C-alpha positions as CSV (number, residue, x, y, z in Angstrom):
1,M,22.5,20.0,16.6
2,Q,21.1,22.2,14.1
3,R,17.3,22.6,13.5
4,R,15.9,23.7,10.2
5,D,12.6,24.9,9.7
6,F,11.3,24.0,6.5
7,L,7.8,24.8,6.7
8,L,8.1,28.5,7.8
9,A,10.6,30.1,5.8
10,T,9.8,33.6,5.6
11,A,8.4,33.9,2.3
12,I,6.0,30.8,3.4
13,A,4.5,32.0,6.2
14,A,4.2,35.8,3.9
15,V,1.6,33.2,1.8
16,L,-0.3,31.9,4.3
17,A,-0.6,35.3,6.3
18,G,-4.2,36.0,6.7
19,R,-5.1,32.3,5.4
20,G,-7.4,30.2,7.2
21,G,-5.8,27.7,8.4
22,G,-3.2,30.7,9.4
23,A,1.1,30.4,9.6
24,L,2.1,27.8,11.7
25,A,4.8,28.4,14.4
26,A,8.0,26.9,13.7
27,P,8.9,23.3,15.9
28,A,11.6,23.6,17.6
29,T,9.8,23.0,20.9
30,A,5.6,22.7,22.0
31,G,5.1,26.6,22.0
32,P,2.6,28.4,21.1
33,A,-0.6,26.8,19.9
34,Q,-1.4,28.1,15.8
35,P,-4.7,27.7,14.2
36,F,-5.6,24.9,12.1
37,D,-8.4,23.9,10.0
38,D,-8.8,21.7,7.1
39,A,-7.3,24.7,4.8
40,T,-4.3,24.8,6.7
41,V,-2.3,22.0,5.4
42,P,-3.3,22.7,1.5
43,A,-2.1,26.3,2.1
44,L,0.9,24.7,3.1
45,A,1.7,22.7,0.3
46,R,0.4,25.6,-2.7
47,A,3.3,28.2,-0.9
48,T,5.6,24.6,-0.5
49,A,5.5,24.0,-4.4
50,A,5.9,27.8,-5.4
51,A,9.1,28.0,-3.7
52,P,12.6,25.7,-4.3
53,Y,12.8,22.3,-2.9
54,Q,15.1,21.7,0.3
55,P,15.6,18.5,1.0
56,P,14.6,17.6,4.6
57,A,17.2,17.6,7.8
58,Q,18.8,14.2,8.3
59,D,21.6,14.8,10.6
60,L,22.2,12.6,13.0
61,P,24.7,11.5,15.9
62,A,27.3,8.4,14.4
63,S,25.5,6.4,16.6
64,L,22.2,6.7,15.5
65,E,23.9,6.4,11.8
66,A,25.6,2.9,12.5
67,L,22.5,1.5,13.6
68,G,21.4,-1.9,12.6
69,Y,17.6,-3.6,12.3
70,D,17.8,-5.3,15.8
71,A,19.1,-2.6,17.5
72,Y,16.8,0.2,16.1
73,R,14.6,-2.2,17.1
74,D,15.5,-1.4,20.4
75,L,14.2,2.1,20.7
76,R,10.7,1.7,21.5
77,Y,8.2,4.7,22.8
78,R,6.9,4.3,26.3
79,G,3.6,3.6,26.0
80,D,3.0,4.7,29.1
81,Q,3.5,8.5,27.5
82,A,1.3,8.1,24.4
83,L,-0.1,11.0,23.1
84,W,-3.9,10.8,24.8
85,A,-2.9,7.7,26.9
86,G,-5.5,7.5,30.1
87,R,-7.7,10.4,28.7
88,G,-10.5,7.6,28.1
89,L,-10.2,8.7,23.9
90,P,-10.3,5.2,21.0
91,S,-7.3,5.9,20.3
92,T,-3.2,6.8,20.7
93,A,-0.5,7.2,18.9
94,Q,3.0,6.9,19.9
95,F,5.9,8.0,17.6
96,F,9.3,6.6,15.6
97,H,12.9,7.7,16.3
98,R,15.1,9.2,14.0
99,G,18.2,6.6,12.9
100,F,18.9,3.2,10.8
101,L,17.3,4.4,7.7
102,F,14.8,6.6,8.6
103,P,17.3,9.2,9.1
104,Q,14.6,12.1,8.3
105,R,13.3,14.6,10.5
106,V,9.0,14.8,10.4
107,E,7.2,17.3,12.4
108,M,4.8,16.0,14.4
109,Y,1.5,17.9,15.6
110,E,-1.4,17.9,18.1
111,V,-4.0,19.9,16.8
112,A,-7.5,20.0,19.1
113,D,-10.3,22.7,19.2
114,G,-9.2,24.2,15.8
115,Q,-5.0,25.1,16.7
116,A,-2.0,23.0,16.6
117,T,0.8,22.6,19.1
118,A,4.0,21.4,18.4
119,I,5.6,18.2,19.5
120,A,8.3,18.2,21.1
121,F,11.0,15.3,21.0
122,S,12.6,14.2,24.7
123,P,14.4,11.4,25.1
124,D,12.4,10.6,28.4
125,L,9.2,9.3,25.8
126,F,11.5,6.6,25.3
127,D,13.2,2.5,26.3
128,Y,16.9,3.2,24.8
129,G,17.1,-1.1,25.2
130,R,20.6,-1.8,25.1
131,Q,21.6,1.7,23.7
132,A,23.3,4.6,24.8
133,P,19.7,7.5,25.0
134,V,20.2,10.0,22.9
135,A,21.5,13.3,23.5
136,A,19.3,15.3,21.6
137,D,17.2,18.7,22.3
138,A,13.5,19.2,21.9
139,G,13.7,20.1,17.9
140,F,15.5,16.9,17.0
141,G,11.8,15.3,16.3
142,F,10.4,12.8,14.7
143,A,11.2,9.8,12.2
144,G,7.2,8.5,12.1
145,F,4.1,7.9,14.2
146,R,2.1,4.9,14.5
147,L,-1.8,4.3,16.2
148,H,-2.9,2.5,18.9
149,V,-6.6,1.4,19.1
150,A,-8.2,0.1,22.6
151,G,-9.7,-3.6,22.2
152,G,-8.6,-4.1,18.6
153,G,-8.1,-7.7,18.5
154,R,-5.1,-8.0,15.8
155,A,-2.8,-10.6,15.6
156,D,-0.1,-7.5,17.1
157,G,-1.5,-6.1,19.4
158,D,-4.0,-3.2,19.5
159,E,-1.4,-1.5,16.8
160,L,-3.8,0.0,13.4
161,C,-1.5,1.7,11.6
162,A,2.4,2.6,11.7
163,F,3.9,5.5,9.6
164,L,6.9,5.4,9.1
165,G,9.8,6.3,6.2
166,A,9.1,8.2,3.1
167,S,5.2,8.8,2.2
168,Y,5.1,5.0,3.5
169,F,2.6,3.6,5.4
170,R,0.9,0.5,7.0
171,A,-2.5,-0.9,8.7
172,V,-3.4,-4.5,10.1
173,A,-6.8,-5.6,9.7
174,Q,-8.9,-7.4,12.7
175,G,-7.0,-11.5,13.4
176,L,-4.2,-10.6,10.7
177,A,-1.0,-8.9,11.1
178,Y,1.3,-6.1,9.1
179,G,1.4,-6.8,5.4
180,L,2.1,-4.4,2.3
181,S,2.2,-0.7,2.0
182,A,0.6,2.0,0.3
183,R,2.2,5.3,0.0
184,G,1.1,8.7,-0.9
185,L,2.4,8.8,-4.3
186,A,4.7,7.4,-7.0
187,L,6.7,9.2,-9.1
188,G,8.2,7.0,-12.2
189,T,8.2,3.6,-10.4
190,G,9.2,0.8,-13.0
191,D,10.3,3.4,-15.9
192,P,13.9,4.1,-17.0
193,G,16.0,6.2,-15.0
194,P,15.3,7.0,-11.3
195,E,12.2,6.1,-9.3
196,E,11.3,10.2,-6.9
197,F,10.0,8.8,-3.7
198,P,8.7,12.2,-2.1
199,L,8.3,12.0,1.0
200,F,5.4,13.2,4.7
201,R,7.0,16.0,6.1
202,A,4.9,17.3,7.9
203,F,2.0,15.6,10.5
204,W,-1.1,16.8,12.6
205,L,-3.1,14.8,14.4
206,E,-6.4,15.7,15.2
207,R,-7.1,14.3,19.0
208,P,-10.1,12.2,18.3
209,R,-13.9,12.5,20.3
210,A,-14.8,10.9,22.3
211,G,-16.8,7.2,21.3
212,S,-15.4,8.1,17.3
213,A,-14.1,5.3,16.2
214,S,-12.1,7.3,13.4
215,T,-8.9,9.9,13.4
216,V,-8.7,12.4,11.3
217,V,-4.8,11.9,10.2
218,H,-2.9,15.7,7.7
219,A,0.0,15.2,6.0
220,L,2.3,17.2,3.9
221,L,4.2,15.4,0.9
222,D,7.4,16.8,-0.7
223,S,9.5,16.0,-2.9
224,P,11.6,17.9,-5.9
225,S,8.2,17.2,-9.0
226,V,5.0,17.9,-6.7
227,A,4.2,19.4,-3.2
228,G,0.7,17.8,-1.9
229,A,-1.7,18.1,1.2
230,Y,-3.5,15.1,2.2
231,R,-6.0,14.1,4.8
232,L,-6.7,11.3,5.4
233,V,-9.8,9.2,7.9
234,I,-8.9,6.1,10.2
235,T,-11.3,3.5,10.9
236,A,-11.1,0.8,13.3
237,D,-14.1,-0.4,10.4
238,G,-15.1,-4.3,12.2
239,P,-13.2,-6.6,10.9
240,R,-11.2,-3.8,8.6
241,T,-9.0,-0.9,9.1
242,R,-9.9,1.8,6.4
243,I,-8.7,5.0,5.5
244,E,-9.8,7.6,3.6
245,V,-7.9,9.4,1.7
246,E,-8.2,12.9,0.1
247,A,-4.8,13.8,-1.7
248,R,-4.6,17.5,-3.6
249,L,-1.2,17.3,-5.2
250,Y,0.4,20.5,-6.3
251,P,2.9,20.2,-9.0
252,R,6.4,21.6,-9.5
253,V,6.4,20.2,-12.7
254,Q,4.3,18.0,-15.4
255,L,3.5,14.7,-13.8
256,R,3.9,12.1,-16.9
257,A,4.6,9.3,-14.8
258,V,2.6,9.5,-11.8
259,G,1.5,6.9,-9.2
260,I,-2.2,7.3,-7.4
261,A,-2.6,4.7,-4.4
262,P,-0.3,3.1,-4.9
263,L,0.7,-0.2,-2.9
264,T,3.4,-2.4,-2.0
265,S,4.2,-5.4,-2.0
266,M,5.6,-8.9,-1.9
267,F,5.8,-12.2,-3.7
268,A,8.5,-14.3,-4.4
269,F,7.3,-17.8,-5.0
270,D,4.5,-19.9,-5.2
271,A,2.6,-23.2,-6.8
272,S,2.3,-20.5,-10.3
273,D,6.0,-19.7,-9.9
274,R,8.3,-22.2,-8.6
275,V,11.1,-22.3,-11.3
276,G,14.3,-22.2,-9.5
277,V,13.0,-22.8,-5.9
278,D,14.5,-24.6,-2.8
279,D,12.3,-24.6,-0.1
280,Y,10.3,-26.7,2.4
281,R,7.9,-24.1,2.3
282,P,4.5,-24.2,-0.8
283,A,4.8,-20.7,-0.5
284,V,6.0,-17.1,0.1
285,H,4.6,-14.2,-0.5
286,D,2.0,-11.0,0.3
287,S,-0.2,-11.0,-1.8
288,D,-0.5,-13.2,-4.4
289,G,-2.8,-11.1,-7.1
290,L,-3.8,-8.2,-8.4
291,A,-7.1,-7.8,-8.6
292,L,-9.1,-5.1,-11.1
293,W,-12.9,-4.0,-11.6
294,T,-12.8,-2.0,-14.4
295,G,-15.0,1.0,-15.1
296,S,-17.0,-1.7,-16.8
297,G,-18.3,-3.9,-15.0
298,E,-15.4,-7.5,-15.6
299,Q,-13.6,-8.3,-12.7
300,V,-10.1,-9.3,-13.6
301,W,-7.9,-11.4,-11.4
302,R,-4.0,-11.1,-11.9
303,A,-1.5,-14.2,-10.9
304,L,1.3,-12.2,-9.6
305,A,5.0,-13.3,-11.2
306,N,8.4,-13.1,-9.5
307,P,10.8,-12.5,-13.0
308,A,13.6,-13.1,-13.9
309,A,13.9,-9.5,-15.3
310,L,12.1,-6.8,-14.2
311,Q,8.2,-6.7,-16.0
312,V,6.0,-3.9,-16.3
313,S,2.0,-4.8,-17.4
314,G,-1.0,-1.4,-17.7
315,L,-4.3,-2.6,-17.6
316,Q,-5.9,-0.2,-19.5
317,D,-9.2,1.5,-18.2
318,R,-11.3,4.6,-17.1
319,D,-13.3,5.2,-14.5
320,P,-12.7,2.1,-12.3
321,R,-14.2,0.8,-9.6
322,G,-10.7,-0.5,-7.2
323,F,-7.9,-2.1,-7.5
324,G,-6.0,-3.4,-5.0
325,L,-3.7,-6.4,-4.5
326,M,-4.8,-9.6,-2.7
327,Q,-3.5,-12.4,0.4
328,R,-5.9,-15.1,-1.4
329,K,-4.5,-17.6,0.5
330,R,-5.6,-18.0,4.8
331,D,-4.7,-21.2,5.8
332,F,-1.9,-22.1,7.8
333,E,-1.1,-25.0,5.2
334,D,-0.6,-22.6,2.4
335,F,2.6,-21.4,3.7
336,L,3.9,-23.7,6.9
337,D,6.0,-21.2,8.0
338,T,5.4,-20.9,12.3
339,E,7.4,-17.0,12.0
340,A,6.5,-14.9,9.2
341,D,2.2,-15.9,9.1
342,Y,1.3,-15.0,5.8
343,E,-1.7,-16.6,5.8
344,R,-2.1,-13.0,8.2
345,R,-1.4,-10.9,6.0
346,P,-4.2,-8.2,5.2
347,S,-5.2,-7.4,1.0
348,L,-5.7,-4.1,0.0
349,W,-8.1,-2.6,-2.1
350,V,-8.4,0.9,-3.2
351,E,-11.6,2.5,-3.5
352,P,-12.2,5.9,-6.2
353,R,-14.6,8.1,-5.0
354,D,-14.8,10.1,-8.1
355,P,-14.1,9.4,-11.6
356,W,-10.9,8.9,-12.9
357,G,-11.1,8.8,-15.9
358,E,-8.3,7.2,-18.7
359,G,-5.4,5.4,-17.1
360,E,-4.8,1.8,-16.2
361,V,-3.7,0.3,-13.1
362,H,0.0,0.5,-13.3
363,L,1.8,-3.2,-12.3
364,V,5.8,-2.9,-11.2
365,E,7.1,-6.8,-10.7
366,I,10.7,-6.3,-10.3
367,P,12.9,-9.8,-9.4
368,T,13.7,-10.9,-5.8
369,A,15.8,-13.9,-4.7
370,D,14.8,-13.6,-1.1
371,E,11.0,-12.5,0.6
372,F,13.1,-9.7,3.0
373,H,12.3,-7.5,-0.1
374,D,9.0,-5.3,-1.1
375,N,9.3,-6.8,-5.2
376,I,5.6,-5.6,-6.2
377,V,4.3,-2.5,-6.6
378,A,0.5,-1.4,-7.9
379,A,-1.2,2.5,-8.8
380,W,-3.5,4.4,-11.0
381,R,-1.4,5.6,-13.7
382,P,-3.7,8.9,-15.7
383,A,-3.3,8.9,-19.1
384,Q,-2.6,12.8,-19.1
385,P,-0.1,13.9,-17.0
386,L,-0.6,15.8,-14.6
387,A,0.1,19.8,-15.1
388,A,2.4,22.5,-13.2
389,G,1.6,24.9,-11.3
390,Q,-2.3,23.2,-11.2
391,E,-4.2,21.5,-7.9
392,S,-5.4,18.2,-8.7
393,R,-7.1,15.8,-6.0
394,W,-7.9,12.7,-6.0
395,R,-10.2,10.9,-3.4
396,Y,-10.0,7.5,-2.5
397,V,-10.7,4.6,-0.1
398,L,-8.6,2.1,0.7
399,H,-9.9,-0.8,2.6
400,W,-7.5,-3.4,4.8
401,E,-9.3,-6.4,5.2
402,A,-8.9,-10.4,4.8
403,M,-11.0,-10.8,1.6
404,H,-12.8,-7.9,-0.8
405,S,-15.6,-8.8,-2.2
406,W,-16.9,-6.7,-5.4
407,D,-19.4,-8.9,-7.8
408,P,-20.8,-12.2,-5.3
409,T,-21.6,-13.8,-8.4
410,L,-18.7,-14.8,-10.0
411,A,-16.5,-17.2,-9.0
412,L,-13.0,-16.1,-8.0
413,V,-9.8,-17.9,-9.2
414,T,-8.5,-19.6,-5.5
415,A,-4.9,-21.5,-7.1
416,T,-2.9,-20.6,-10.0
417,R,-0.2,-23.3,-10.9
418,A,2.2,-23.8,-13.3
419,G,4.6,-27.1,-13.9
420,A,6.0,-28.9,-16.9
421,A,4.2,-30.6,-19.2
422,F,5.0,-34.5,-19.9
423,E,6.6,-32.6,-24.1
424,D,9.2,-30.5,-23.2
425,G,9.3,-27.2,-23.8
426,V,5.4,-27.1,-23.2
427,R,3.9,-25.8,-19.8
428,L,1.1,-26.9,-18.2
429,F,-1.7,-24.6,-15.9
430,V,-3.9,-25.8,-13.6
431,L,-6.7,-23.3,-12.0
432,D,-8.6,-23.7,-8.9
433,W,-12.4,-21.3,-8.7
434,H,-14.3,-21.4,-5.8
435,G,-18.0,-19.7,-5.4
436,G,-20.4,-17.5,-7.0
437,A,-22.6,-18.7,-9.6
438,L,-20.4,-21.8,-9.7
439,D,-22.0,-23.0,-6.4
440,A,-25.4,-23.0,-7.9
441,L,-24.5,-25.3,-11.7
442,A,-27.3,-27.6,-11.7
443,D,-25.8,-31.5,-11.8
444,G,-25.1,-32.7,-15.1
445,V,-24.1,-28.8,-16.6
446,T,-20.2,-28.4,-17.0
447,P,-19.2,-24.6,-17.4
448,L,-17.4,-23.3,-21.0
449,L,-13.5,-22.3,-20.5
450,E,-13.2,-19.0,-22.3
451,L,-9.0,-19.0,-23.4
452,S,-6.7,-16.9,-25.5
453,A,-2.8,-16.9,-26.1
454,S,-1.0,-13.3,-27.3
455,A,1.5,-15.7,-29.0
456,G,2.0,-19.7,-29.1
457,E,-0.6,-22.0,-28.4
458,V,-3.3,-23.4,-26.0
459,R,-4.3,-26.8,-26.6
460,N,-5.8,-29.8,-24.3
461,A,-8.3,-27.5,-21.7
462,V,-10.4,-29.5,-19.7
463,V,-12.9,-28.2,-17.0
464,Q,-13.9,-30.8,-14.3
465,R,-15.5,-30.5,-10.6
466,N,-13.2,-31.9,-8.3
467,P,-14.0,-35.0,-5.9
468,E,-11.7,-33.8,-3.3
469,D,-14.1,-30.7,-2.4
470,G,-16.5,-29.9,-4.9
471,Q,-14.9,-27.0,-6.5
472,W,-14.0,-26.7,-10.1
473,R,-10.7,-27.1,-11.9
474,T,-9.8,-25.9,-15.3
475,S,-6.3,-27.0,-16.9
476,F,-4.5,-26.0,-20.1
477,E,-1.2,-26.6,-22.0
478,L,0.8,-23.9,-23.6
479,V,2.7,-24.0,-26.0
480,P,4.8,-21.1,-26.4
481,G,7.1,-21.9,-29.7
482,A,9.7,-19.0,-30.3
483,A,8.0,-16.6,-28.0
484,T,9.3,-15.4,-25.1
485,A,6.9,-14.0,-23.4
486,V,2.6,-15.0,-23.5
487,E,-0.2,-13.0,-21.6
488,L,-2.4,-15.4,-21.2
489,R,-6.5,-15.1,-20.7
490,A,-9.3,-17.1,-19.0
491,R,-13.3,-17.0,-18.2
492,L,-15.6,-19.6,-16.9
493,H,-19.1,-19.2,-19.0
494,T,-21.9,-20.0,-20.0
495,G,-23.9,-18.7,-23.5
496,G,-21.3,-15.9,-22.9
497,R,-22.7,-15.1,-19.2
498,A,-19.8,-14.9,-17.4
499,L,-19.4,-17.3,-13.8
500,G,-16.0,-16.4,-12.5
501,E,-13.8,-13.5,-12.9
502,T,-11.4,-12.9,-16.1
503,W,-8.4,-14.9,-14.9
504,L,-4.8,-13.0,-16.7
505,Y,-1.3,-14.4,-16.4
506,R,2.3,-13.3,-18.2
507,W,4.3,-16.7,-19.3
508,T,8.2,-16.0,-19.7
509,S,10.7,-18.0,-20.4
């Protein structure tokens, strides 16, 4: 099988010679270890960006190219062969086989005591199930990896996170299962023209210290427009999984449509958007809303939609405190699906560690007719382009968990419902609010509803306690008139003091 040493072309090795990390040897076999430190991957990324882009090796035997979903799942890494297995360390690593939708060869290294050693492929590492073992040498490589932790208490057992395909990765929180994904970088998402999907081309897995809850992973990102160095500290932190990200980007060209900390999820329908739905389940989604905590301290909830046509929104902000795609429905009765377990899908919150300046939370909603394709993307899009040839640094933390707390004094929107009103062409919206200052209101005090629409008319607003559970419910009618799209905004308050987060919704005809 042909082998490409994409990391160590002669020019790159020359550039890296004498730097802190030194040059890395070609990863065909588990050869001699090479020096490695936190400067190694940034140096590789700078050198990679200075050279013309070369796509990764993805030539596969015909048997692997023809694999379907179920057949690919038969290619299972043997747990007894996991990296660090049986050494009493807090995590172990297993690797994904190439094939199906994942033909690219991804380099894998173990880092220990300041030395990096390439991890060689062998068919003996895998249980092939009904498939014949692949006839490939040590340079065949892997498609990605996943980490396991002891005693994780997760719905997926001890699995903690997985990196597989382009720059996609997922993590699972305690008591939850896999759901939405994060990406290293998004380029041109939702814009006219083709989207560019950068790849993680190599990973360096630091051997974890005994007693530590964290595993450090380094990654080299590459695409025609940009190269990048990523340092990820992955921690099983009680009921959540936390990934601290430090990204250093080296654009080959000016990047105008860059998405920092991109999140990818699925929303098919719920009570806010059931037009044309013929399904026994009340809801189907991995996430039901985009949350934003603005730099000025406003807490925003944007209910998601499955639109009839591509829908792109920009929530303008400066130095956001955080944003994320949330799954707020947590009961089986919310979905009634005994197989998908949507109520166990995690929420994912992005917490910037530095001021990010002017920009927007860029939300893309793509029409989908099923629940098998991700159709929601959210990312931070800086207002200023990233200049070619200049390093750009971004630090943030990804929190994978059931719920995330911002300002506990504010009530949350727990449900958005919409349907036909009694008049033709009029829509009825019903919102449920829970917690925060609403719970502390004195008897006889009714909050005020601040309500606005970008077009049409909103009328018949009602605020009342729900006698069934004591929580607050608001409702109103939208008369869109000739408008084909209306931006709606609602907030509960008393005397101008916010009692709940700001609710946003885009209605389309």
